[in-house]
Steps between C-alpha positions, in 0.01 A plus 500: 500500500153350516363833606668675205350249257161548659522880473616482137218255421243733659632799302486302175148379576382853582659633181342227294154556647514875437630453148262610218534155344344348814266780592338534154483173311483558129712819517829343584776363284377257236136586556347685211275726703265221595464351151745221560791460723755289664713260307198296382328792325175411676249718681615655827361334808367797700392406847758229538433145608163565673361661183632209293332253735174696463526486120570125512195447722285708261627299202431173681143619575456595133631161389259325737209706364600423142530128580147507644370678190671249271348213700154659471546553125610139455185384681290722274676363189428145617133590552485661154659192343226290660236739365653480150491120514134514604418744220680283245282208607188715467608617152551138395153419631348795315681405180349155536155652515522636147478238227466582135481345157526641150276289274491498118182523292534120452471457881865406553708634791769722350656606832410468867619554854329324784570394854201276441715282275472428131234682300322329211227612262232284339294631208123462498253617241567827315589776745539268801830407669549328836820602682605249766748542785670220696332588828168623632442862396129509579555766769698719260385797294552490124524778245542456125577747223497452124836536329523721194267753347214269408255702706347180633341419832610250762365337815656261747325272747616239745410150392409207720596265223759338729470400864772736622374810316821558309357646176354817350281512193586793274247607238593741221261680263502750220337833595153382393514216755572224247752241631843537337842355578735771630835512675478616862691550823365348822609620845397301806557662841471279805455594867 
């Protein structure tokens, strides 16, 4: 009886192995010619278990490569964030180097922006106005322009009126060189 079962088993195994469903995966019952198959509707697994193991190994290698690339990119992002922080500090420093004041023809500060602190203006004789900052600006460059269409002239010089060198003397004139009070803008750029 055991021998009969063994012979029947061998015949069934031989028949199964020579069957088109086994010999040509993707062409058997339930397989749509290689475009899906089996009861799961998934892709046929040509090559069997060894091919599947190869694909898994290839996917694992790809995942490892991608993880390395992500790690590298994260390091680069961290470095770029540090560079942005440094640049923001430099921008703040550069913004602090530019101080300005808009001054009326009566030598009064109308508007100002200064990292050097408060800006004040003190009138002198006709056409003279001293603009004072809250810190030493003696190493800074100053530029003044007349406001409006008066066609006047303007000059600006550093003054040593105070010990810390925090002031600029602005002189305004009419075109003929006669002193005249005029509104002006003063820009002071520091190193």
